[in-house]
C-alpha positions as CSV (number, residue, x, y, z in Angstrom):
1,M,-30.5,-119.2,27.5
2,L,-33.8,-120.7,25.0
3,E,-34.0,-123.9,24.5
4,S,-33.9,-123.8,20.7
5,Q,-31.5,-121.6,20.2
6,K,-29.5,-123.5,22.9
7,N,-30.2,-126.8,20.6
8,K,-29.0,-124.2,17.7
9,D,-25.0,-123.8,19.9
10,T,-25.2,-127.5,20.4
11,L,-22.0,-128.2,18.9
12,V,-21.0,-132.2,20.3
13,S,-24.3,-134.3,22.0
14,I,-22.3,-136.5,25.0
15,V,-24.3,-139.6,25.4
16,I,-23.3,-142.3,28.5
17,V,-25.1,-145.5,29.3
18,N,-24.9,-145.6,33.3
19,Y,-25.7,-149.2,35.0
20,K,-25.0,-148.7,38.7
21,V,-21.7,-146.5,38.8
22,P,-23.1,-143.2,39.9
23,E,-19.9,-143.1,42.0
24,Y,-17.7,-142.9,38.5
25,L,-20.9,-140.6,36.6
26,R,-20.2,-137.6,38.7
27,D,-15.9,-137.7,38.3
28,T,-17.2,-138.5,34.1
29,I,-19.3,-135.5,34.3
30,R,-17.0,-133.8,36.1
31,S,-14.8,-134.1,33.7
32,I,-16.4,-132.3,30.8
33,M,-17.7,-129.8,32.9
34,H,-13.9,-128.8,33.1
35,A,-13.2,-129.0,28.9
36,E,-12.6,-127.0,26.6
37,L,-16.1,-127.0,24.3
38,F,-18.4,-127.7,26.9
39,D,-21.1,-124.3,26.7
40,R,-21.4,-126.3,23.4
41,S,-21.9,-129.2,24.4
42,E,-24.9,-131.5,25.7
43,I,-24.8,-134.3,28.5
44,I,-27.2,-137.3,27.6
45,V,-27.5,-139.8,30.5
46,V,-29.2,-142.9,29.9
47,D,-29.6,-145.2,32.8
48,N,-30.3,-148.9,32.3
49,A,-32.6,-149.9,34.7
50,S,-29.8,-149.6,37.7
51,G,-32.2,-149.2,40.5
52,D,-30.1,-147.2,43.4
53,G,-30.7,-144.4,43.0
54,S,-28.6,-143.1,40.5
55,E,-31.0,-140.4,38.4
56,T,-31.6,-138.4,42.0
57,L,-27.6,-138.4,42.7
58,I,-27.0,-137.1,39.4
59,T,-29.7,-134.8,38.5
60,S,-28.8,-133.0,41.7
61,S,-25.6,-132.2,41.2
62,F,-25.7,-131.8,37.9
63,P,-29.4,-130.3,36.7
64,F,-27.8,-129.8,33.1
65,V,-27.9,-133.2,32.2
66,S,-30.6,-134.8,30.2
67,W,-31.5,-138.1,32.1
68,I,-33.0,-141.1,30.2
69,Q,-34.8,-143.5,32.4
70,L,-35.4,-147.2,31.3
71,K,-37.5,-149.3,33.3
72,N,-35.1,-152.2,31.8
73,N,-31.9,-153.3,31.4
74,V,-31.6,-152.9,27.2
75,G,-28.7,-153.4,26.5
76,F,-25.3,-150.8,25.8
77,G,-25.8,-150.6,22.4
78,K,-29.6,-150.2,22.4
79,A,-29.6,-147.1,25.7
80,C,-27.2,-145.8,23.1
81,N,-29.5,-145.5,19.5
82,I,-32.0,-144.0,22.4
83,G,-29.6,-141.6,23.8
84,V,-29.1,-140.4,20.5
85,Q,-32.7,-140.0,19.7
86,S,-32.2,-136.9,22.0
87,A,-29.0,-135.4,20.9
88,H,-29.0,-132.3,18.5
89,G,-25.1,-131.9,18.3
90,K,-23.8,-131.9,15.0
91,Y,-20.9,-135.0,16.4
92,I,-22.0,-136.8,18.7
93,L,-19.3,-138.9,21.6
94,L,-20.3,-141.9,23.0
95,L,-18.6,-142.3,25.9
96,N,-18.6,-145.0,28.7
97,P,-19.6,-143.5,32.7
98,D,-15.7,-145.0,34.3
99,T,-14.0,-142.5,32.2
100,V,-12.6,-139.4,32.7
101,I,-11.5,-137.2,30.3
102,S,-9.1,-134.6,29.6
103,E,-9.3,-130.3,28.7
104,N,-8.7,-130.6,24.8
105,T,-10.2,-134.1,24.6
106,L,-13.5,-132.6,23.2
107,S,-11.9,-129.5,20.9
108,A,-9.0,-131.8,19.5
109,S,-11.7,-134.6,18.3
110,V,-13.8,-131.2,16.7
111,D,-10.2,-130.3,15.0
112,F,-9.3,-133.5,13.9
113,M,-12.5,-134.3,12.5
114,E,-13.3,-131.1,10.8
115,S,-9.9,-131.4,8.8
116,H,-10.6,-135.0,8.1
117,P,-13.9,-134.8,6.3
118,N,-13.4,-138.9,5.5
119,V,-13.3,-139.5,8.4
120,G,-16.3,-142.1,10.3
121,I,-15.3,-142.2,13.3
122,M,-12.5,-141.3,15.7
123,G,-10.9,-143.1,19.3
124,P,-8.5,-141.3,21.7
125,K,-5.4,-142.3,23.4
126,I,-6.8,-144.7,26.2
127,L,-5.1,-145.4,29.2
128,N,-5.2,-147.3,31.9
129,P,-5.0,-145.9,35.6
130,D,-1.6,-146.8,35.5
131,G,-0.4,-144.5,32.9
132,T,-0.1,-147.6,30.6
133,L,-1.8,-147.9,27.0
134,Q,-5.2,-149.4,26.9
135,A,-4.5,-151.8,24.0
136,S,-8.5,-152.2,23.3
137,C,-7.6,-148.4,21.7
138,R,-7.0,-149.3,18.4
139,R,-8.1,-153.1,17.2
140,G,-8.0,-155.1,14.2
141,F,-11.0,-156.7,12.8
142,V,-11.4,-160.6,14.6
143,T,-10.4,-163.1,12.3
144,P,-10.6,-166.9,12.9
145,L,-6.0,-166.8,12.1
146,V,-6.3,-162.9,14.0
147,A,-8.0,-164.3,17.0
148,F,-5.9,-167.8,17.4
149,Y,-2.3,-165.9,16.8
150,Y,-4.2,-163.4,19.9
151,F,-5.3,-166.2,22.5
152,I,-2.1,-168.6,22.4
153,G,0.3,-165.3,22.7
154,L,1.8,-164.9,19.8
155,S,0.7,-161.3,19.7
156,K,2.7,-160.6,23.2
157,L,5.5,-162.4,21.4
158,F,6.0,-160.8,18.5
159,P,3.8,-157.3,19.1
160,K,5.4,-155.3,16.0
161,S,4.3,-158.2,13.1
162,R,2.0,-157.2,11.4
163,R,0.3,-160.6,11.7
164,F,0.7,-161.5,14.5
165,G,0.0,-158.0,16.5
166,K,-3.3,-157.4,14.4
167,Y,-5.3,-158.2,17.1
168,H,-4.4,-154.8,19.2
169,M,-2.8,-153.3,16.2
170,T,0.1,-153.0,18.2
171,F,3.2,-152.9,15.4
172,L,1.5,-149.2,15.2
173,D,3.4,-146.1,17.5
174,P,1.2,-145.3,20.2
175,E,1.7,-141.5,19.5
176,K,1.2,-141.7,16.1
177,T,-2.5,-140.8,14.3
178,E,-3.4,-144.1,12.8
179,E,-6.0,-145.3,10.0
180,V,-7.1,-148.6,12.2
181,D,-9.8,-150.7,12.2
182,A,-12.2,-150.2,14.9
183,V,-11.7,-148.2,18.4
184,S,-13.3,-148.5,21.8
185,G,-17.0,-147.9,22.4
186,S,-15.5,-146.3,25.8
187,F,-14.7,-143.6,23.6
188,M,-16.3,-142.8,19.9
189,F,-16.7,-140.0,18.1
190,L,-18.4,-139.3,15.5
191,K,-20.8,-137.3,13.4
192,R,-24.8,-137.9,14.0
193,S,-25.2,-137.7,10.4
194,L,-23.4,-140.6,10.1
195,Y,-24.6,-142.8,13.4
196,L,-28.5,-142.0,11.9
197,E,-27.2,-142.9,8.7
198,L,-25.8,-146.3,10.3
199,K,-28.7,-146.7,12.2
200,G,-27.1,-146.3,15.2
201,F,-25.6,-149.6,17.0
202,D,-27.0,-153.2,16.1
203,E,-29.0,-154.0,19.0
204,Q,-28.9,-157.5,19.1
205,F,-25.1,-157.2,20.9
206,F,-26.4,-156.8,24.3
207,M,-22.5,-155.7,25.6
208,Y,-19.6,-156.2,23.9
209,G,-18.9,-155.9,19.8
210,E,-20.9,-153.3,19.4
211,D,-17.7,-151.1,18.9
212,L,-16.3,-153.5,16.1
213,D,-19.6,-153.4,14.2
214,L,-20.1,-150.0,14.0
215,C,-16.6,-149.9,12.5
216,W,-17.4,-152.4,10.3
217,R,-19.8,-150.4,9.1
218,A,-17.8,-147.1,8.5
219,R,-15.9,-148.5,7.0
220,E,-18.7,-150.6,4.7
221,H,-20.1,-146.8,3.7
222,G,-16.9,-145.2,2.4
223,F,-15.7,-143.9,6.3
224,S,-12.4,-144.8,7.8
225,V,-11.4,-145.2,11.3
226,W,-8.6,-142.7,13.1
227,Y,-6.8,-143.6,15.5
228,H,-5.9,-139.8,17.2
229,P,-3.8,-139.4,20.4
230,A,-3.4,-135.8,20.5
231,T,-6.4,-135.9,23.6
232,Q,-6.3,-138.6,26.3
233,I,-8.1,-139.9,28.4
234,I,-8.3,-142.4,31.4
235,H,-10.5,-145.5,31.5
236,R,-11.3,-147.2,34.7
237,K,-12.2,-150.8,32.2
238,G,-14.8,-153.0,33.4
239,K,-16.3,-150.1,36.1
240,S,-19.1,-149.9,33.8
241,S,-19.9,-152.9,33.3
242,A,-21.1,-153.5,37.0
243,K,-21.6,-157.5,36.4
244,S,-20.1,-160.4,38.0
245,I,-17.0,-162.4,35.6
246,F,-19.0,-164.9,35.1
247,R,-22.0,-162.9,33.1
248,S,-19.7,-160.5,31.5
249,R,-17.9,-162.7,30.5
250,M,-20.4,-164.6,28.8
251,S,-22.2,-161.4,27.1
252,F,-18.2,-161.1,25.4
253,Y,-18.5,-164.5,24.3
254,E,-21.7,-164.5,22.8
255,A,-21.1,-161.1,20.9
256,M,-19.1,-163.5,19.5
257,I,-20.8,-166.2,18.1
258,I,-23.2,-162.8,16.5
259,F,-19.9,-161.3,14.9
260,S,-19.0,-164.3,13.8
261,K,-22.0,-165.4,11.9
262,K,-23.1,-161.5,10.9
263,Y,-19.7,-161.6,9.0
264,R,-19.3,-165.0,7.8
265,H,-18.4,-163.6,4.7
266,I,-15.1,-161.6,5.9
267,R,-14.0,-164.9,7.3
268,G,-14.9,-167.1,3.4
269,G,-16.3,-170.8,3.9
270,F,-12.5,-172.2,5.0
271,F,-13.3,-172.4,8.7
272,P,-17.0,-173.9,9.2
273,D,-19.5,-172.4,11.7
274,W,-19.5,-175.0,14.1
275,L,-15.0,-174.9,14.1
276,I,-15.5,-171.5,15.4
277,F,-18.2,-172.0,18.0
278,F,-16.1,-174.7,19.0
279,G,-12.9,-172.8,19.5
280,I,-15.1,-169.6,21.5
281,F,-16.6,-173.4,23.8
282,I,-13.3,-174.1,24.3
283,L,-12.0,-170.7,25.0
284,S,-14.4,-169.7,26.8
285,M,-14.0,-172.9,28.9
286,M,-11.0,-172.4,29.7
287,N,-11.6,-168.2,30.9
288,L,-13.7,-170.2,33.4
289,S,-11.2,-172.5,34.4
290,A,-8.6,-169.7,35.2
291,N,-11.6,-168.0,37.4
292,L,-12.1,-171.0,39.6
293,V,-8.6,-171.7,40.0
294,R,-8.1,-167.8,40.7
295,S,-11.3,-168.1,43.2
296,F,-10.2,-171.3,44.8
297,V,-8.8,-170.3,48.0
298,P,-12.3,-168.3,48.9
299,T,-13.7,-170.9,47.5
300,V,-12.5,-173.7,50.1
301,I,-12.7,-171.9,53.2
302,D,-16.8,-170.6,52.2
303,F,-17.3,-174.9,51.1
304,S,-16.1,-176.1,54.7
305,I,-17.2,-173.1,56.6
306,I,-21.3,-174.2,55.2
307,N,-20.1,-177.8,56.1
308,L,-18.3,-176.9,59.6
309,V,-21.5,-175.4,60.3
310,L,-24.2,-177.8,59.5
311,F,-22.6,-180.0,60.8
312,A,-22.1,-178.7,64.6
313,M,-25.8,-177.7,63.7
314,L,-27.3,-181.0,63.1
315,N,-24.9,-182.6,65.9
316,F,-26.4,-179.7,68.1
317,R,-30.0,-180.1,67.5
318,L,-30.0,-184.2,66.8
319,R,-27.2,-184.8,69.3
320,E,-29.9,-188.2,70.9
321,A,-30.1,-189.7,67.7
322,N,-26.7,-189.5,65.8
323,P,-27.7,-188.6,62.1
324,Y,-24.5,-189.7,60.8
325,N,-24.9,-193.0,61.3
326,S,-24.8,-195.6,58.5
327,N,-29.6,-195.0,58.7
328,T,-29.4,-191.7,57.7
329,I,-25.6,-190.6,55.9
330,F,-26.6,-190.5,53.0
331,S,-29.7,-187.9,53.6
332,V,-27.2,-185.6,55.6
333,L,-24.8,-185.9,52.9
334,I,-27.4,-184.8,50.2
335,V,-27.8,-181.9,52.4
336,H,-24.4,-181.2,52.8
337,A,-24.4,-180.8,49.3
338,M,-27.5,-178.7,48.8
339,I,-26.5,-175.9,50.6
340,S,-23.1,-176.2,49.4
341,S,-24.6,-175.4,45.8
342,C,-27.0,-173.3,46.9
343,F,-24.5,-170.5,48.7
344,L,-21.7,-171.5,46.1
345,F,-23.9,-171.0,43.4
346,M,-25.3,-167.3,44.4
347,F,-21.0,-166.4,45.4
348,F,-19.9,-167.2,42.0
349,Y,-23.3,-166.4,40.1
350,N,-23.1,-163.1,42.0
351,G,-19.5,-162.6,41.1
352,I,-18.3,-162.3,44.7
353,Y,-15.3,-164.7,43.3
354,S,-14.3,-161.5,41.1
355,K,-14.6,-158.0,41.7
356,K,-16.9,-158.0,45.0
357,K,-15.2,-160.2,46.8
358,Y,-15.1,-157.8,50.0
359,S,-18.3,-156.3,49.5
360,V,-20.3,-156.9,52.2
361,S,-24.2,-156.2,51.1
362,K,-23.1,-157.9,48.4
363,I,-22.1,-160.7,50.4
364,F,-25.4,-160.4,52.6
365,F,-27.1,-160.3,49.5
366,S,-26.1,-163.1,48.2
367,C,-26.1,-165.4,51.7
368,M,-30.0,-163.5,52.0
369,L,-30.6,-165.4,48.3
370,A,-28.9,-168.6,49.2
371,S,-30.7,-169.4,52.5
372,L,-34.7,-168.5,50.8
373,L,-33.6,-171.1,48.2
374,F,-31.8,-173.6,50.0
375,T,-35.1,-173.7,53.2
376,S,-38.0,-173.3,50.2
377,T,-36.3,-176.4,48.2
378,I,-35.6,-178.9,52.2
379,Y,-39.1,-177.6,53.0
380,F,-40.9,-180.1,50.3
381,M,-38.0,-182.5,50.5
382,K,-39.9,-184.6,53.5
383,S,-36.7,-187.8,53.7
384,M,-34.4,-184.5,54.5
385,A,-36.1,-183.2,56.8
386,L,-34.3,-184.0,59.8
387,S,-35.0,-180.7,61.4
388,R,-35.7,-177.3,60.3
389,I,-34.4,-176.1,62.3
390,A,-30.9,-177.0,62.7
391,Y,-31.4,-175.3,58.8
392,A,-32.3,-172.4,59.8
393,L,-30.0,-171.8,62.4
394,S,-27.5,-173.0,60.0
395,T,-27.9,-170.6,56.9
396,I,-27.8,-167.4,59.7
397,V,-24.4,-168.9,61.3
398,I,-22.7,-169.5,57.8
399,T,-24.3,-165.7,56.8
400,L,-22.2,-164.4,59.6
401,F,-19.6,-166.1,59.2
402,L,-19.5,-165.5,55.5
403,V,-19.6,-161.8,56.1
404,G,-17.5,-162.1,58.5
405,W,-14.3,-163.4,57.8
406,R,-14.2,-161.0,55.2
407,E,-14.8,-158.4,56.9
408,L,-11.9,-159.9,59.5
409,I,-9.6,-160.4,56.9
410,P,-8.7,-157.0,55.4
411,K,-8.5,-155.6,59.6
412,I,-5.8,-158.2,60.3
413,I,-3.8,-157.0,56.7
414,L,-4.0,-153.1,57.6
415,Q,-2.8,-154.0,61.2
416,F,0.0,-156.6,60.3
417,K,1.4,-153.2,57.3
418,Q,1.5,-150.9,60.6
419,I,3.7,-153.2,62.2
420,V,5.6,-154.8,60.3
421,F,6.1,-152.0,57.5
422,T,6.1,-148.6,58.0
423,S,3.7,-146.2,57.6
424,D,2.2,-145.2,53.8
425,K,3.5,-141.9,52.8
426,I,0.7,-139.4,51.0
427,I,1.1,-136.2,49.2
428,L,-1.7,-133.5,49.7
429,L,-2.8,-131.8,46.9
430,G,-5.0,-128.5,48.3
431,S,-5.2,-125.8,50.9
432,G,-8.7,-125.1,51.9
433,P,-10.4,-126.5,54.8
434,V,-11.5,-129.8,53.0
435,S,-7.5,-130.6,53.6
436,A,-7.5,-129.4,57.2
437,Q,-9.8,-131.9,57.9
438,L,-8.5,-134.2,56.2
439,I,-5.0,-133.8,57.9
440,K,-6.7,-134.2,61.4
441,N,-7.9,-137.3,59.5
442,I,-4.5,-138.9,59.3
443,E,-3.2,-137.9,62.2
444,R,-6.1,-139.3,64.8
445,L,-5.7,-142.9,62.5
446,K,-1.7,-142.2,62.7
447,N,-1.5,-145.0,59.6
448,S,0.1,-142.5,57.3
449,T,2.4,-139.4,57.2
450,I,2.2,-136.4,55.5
451,T,5.3,-135.5,53.2
452,G,4.1,-131.9,52.1
453,I,1.9,-130.2,50.8
454,L,0.6,-128.3,47.0
455,K,-0.5,-125.3,46.8
456,D,-3.7,-124.6,43.9
457,D,-3.0,-121.4,44.5
458,P,0.8,-120.2,42.2
459,S,0.4,-117.3,44.4
460,Q,1.4,-119.5,47.4
461,C,4.1,-122.3,46.6
462,S,5.9,-122.0,49.6
463,G,5.6,-121.9,53.8
464,E,3.2,-124.5,55.8
465,F,0.0,-125.6,55.8
466,H,-1.0,-126.9,59.5
467,G,2.7,-127.6,60.1
468,Y,3.3,-129.0,56.9
469,P,5.8,-128.3,54.2
470,V,4.0,-126.9,50.9
471,L,6.1,-128.5,48.1
472,G,5.1,-126.1,45.7
473,T,2.0,-127.0,43.2
474,I,-0.4,-129.1,40.5
475,A,2.2,-128.0,38.4
476,D,5.2,-129.5,40.1
477,L,3.8,-132.7,40.9
478,R,5.6,-134.7,38.4
479,E,9.1,-133.7,39.6
480,I,7.8,-133.5,43.2
481,L,7.1,-137.6,42.6
482,R,10.4,-138.2,41.0
483,K,12.3,-137.0,43.8
484,N,9.7,-137.8,46.2
485,H,9.0,-141.4,46.8
486,V,5.9,-141.5,48.3
487,D,2.7,-144.4,48.6
488,C,-0.3,-141.9,48.2
489,L,-1.7,-138.8,46.7
490,I,-4.6,-137.5,47.9
491,I,-6.4,-134.2,45.6
492,A,-8.4,-132.2,47.7
493,T,-9.5,-129.3,45.8
494,P,-12.3,-127.9,43.2
495,Y,-9.6,-126.8,41.0
496,P,-9.5,-128.9,37.7
497,W,-7.0,-131.5,37.7
498,Y,-8.2,-133.8,35.2
499,S,-5.6,-133.2,32.5
500,Q,-2.7,-132.5,35.6
501,I,-3.1,-136.1,36.4
502,I,-4.0,-137.3,32.9
503,E,-0.9,-136.1,31.6
504,L,0.8,-137.3,34.4
505,L,0.1,-140.6,33.9
506,S,1.3,-140.8,30.0
507,Y,4.6,-138.9,31.2
508,T,5.4,-140.4,34.5
509,K,5.6,-144.1,34.8
510,V,4.7,-143.9,38.3
511,K,3.8,-147.6,40.0
512,N,2.4,-148.2,43.5
513,L,0.6,-144.6,43.5
514,T,-3.1,-144.4,44.7
515,I,-4.3,-141.5,43.8
516,R,-7.3,-140.3,45.9
517,W,-9.5,-137.2,45.6
518,V,-12.7,-135.8,47.6
519,P,-15.7,-135.6,45.6
520,D,-17.0,-132.4,43.9
521,E,-20.2,-131.5,47.1
522,Y,-17.6,-131.6,49.9
523,F,-16.4,-127.7,48.3
524,K,-20.0,-126.6,48.0
525,K,-20.2,-127.1,52.0
526,E,-19.5,-124.3,54.8
527,L,-17.1,-124.9,56.9
528,K,-18.8,-125.7,60.4
529,E,-21.3,-128.7,58.0
530,I,-18.1,-130.7,56.7
531,P,-17.7,-134.2,58.1
532,E,-14.9,-135.8,60.4
533,D,-14.7,-139.3,58.0
534,I,-14.9,-137.4,54.6
535,I,-15.3,-140.6,51.8
536,L,-12.5,-140.3,49.3
537,H,-12.7,-141.9,45.6
538,D,-9.5,-143.3,44.5
539,F,-7.5,-145.7,42.0
540,T,-4.4,-147.6,42.1
541,V,-1.3,-147.6,39.8
């Protein structure tokens, strides 16, 4: 098809902003490929300077994707605006890279917008990986009172109250199409002409708040915003930000301040600016304190390791001249404080005490930065230079211990579970060579048992596969999970499965189930090319 003809036939332009999540982005694109109207859609990915090879990974697997590489991280809103400039479709879908859409998502969205010309922006029913409703898929505009009710917990106590439940509009039926104040920025469906009329996202919002702002301006222009649960998506919330909780939260509170300033007129003059900003400051401090409490145990372990190693190294190097005597104790204590501050600051800043707790590469990188900061600082402090060799050795040993205990604990927990508890029960969906290799891996590890197999071919839904009973097909999945206690569902099929899993999560309240799936590239390999160790993607519900 000629490029001009392709642009003419494009109905939906899907704009995705990526930042260091190529594996999640691949799943998002695959789900789009299985959706109705994919043949009349274009996918535009704007990369916010990930620097992790995302472009090569995605464009090699999906050459039809239009990739826009930015030199700097310009924020979510500005990146979306850049992507829309290259769009040709009648409709724009702003989609997060950590989402999975259903087969009917594009068609249902287009049908709704075509039949409701006064609707400006539409959002679907958004599910968490455990099948529960993601509260942010429908929201009310935040006033001081609405925020107050939410943060003191009245919205949870009285979710059906129109007064107290306004923040997430919990008084609305999640199964009914309703007009709302705003929808989630993880999925916003609107006409390209409206997006251009509104001049896109307000670029002063770096991350968070830009979706509320766009919905407010759409309503000011006479268009309504609607929640439409006829289609559903899964949103693995927070994956696309790739930030530490500290930095992410700071961006959130900054967005609150920007929004409050911009829409001062909707809250009136009863609440002065200083009171609003003071409330946001108190809220941020409370949240930071809560995060510090949650990370208290690993922080204490790290603090102890850092200081014990330094104590041992100084005593070893200066064993004849006791470094902890009354003449040098003050200098030594300052060194202890400096090295502790360097390591703990880097760990907090890089999110080690939040989402990257057991990420070896992230911990190692943080340790290297902390070591460099400490040694370069101590070099210029002659009064503290008791033994530069001891300091250098301390940073090396500390790094080994800080990485080591995080690697050791998961293995101990796994061994404990294998000894004390029964092995995980697995159902495997798929009956090809990849499934056969997975069975070999599971049998070799001996930490799980296979309950049965689900065939991807409906004509072969009985018998056995590599010695395990065939329980049915993916169409029977809900009933099979109801009858069997299963810990893990492994999906090893190249056939479309996203919609069935979304439907399963929506209508079947499964708990403590890990869903894992084989990346698409394995199914393109010949039998002899399939590696022994197959890397799986997963989420737990």
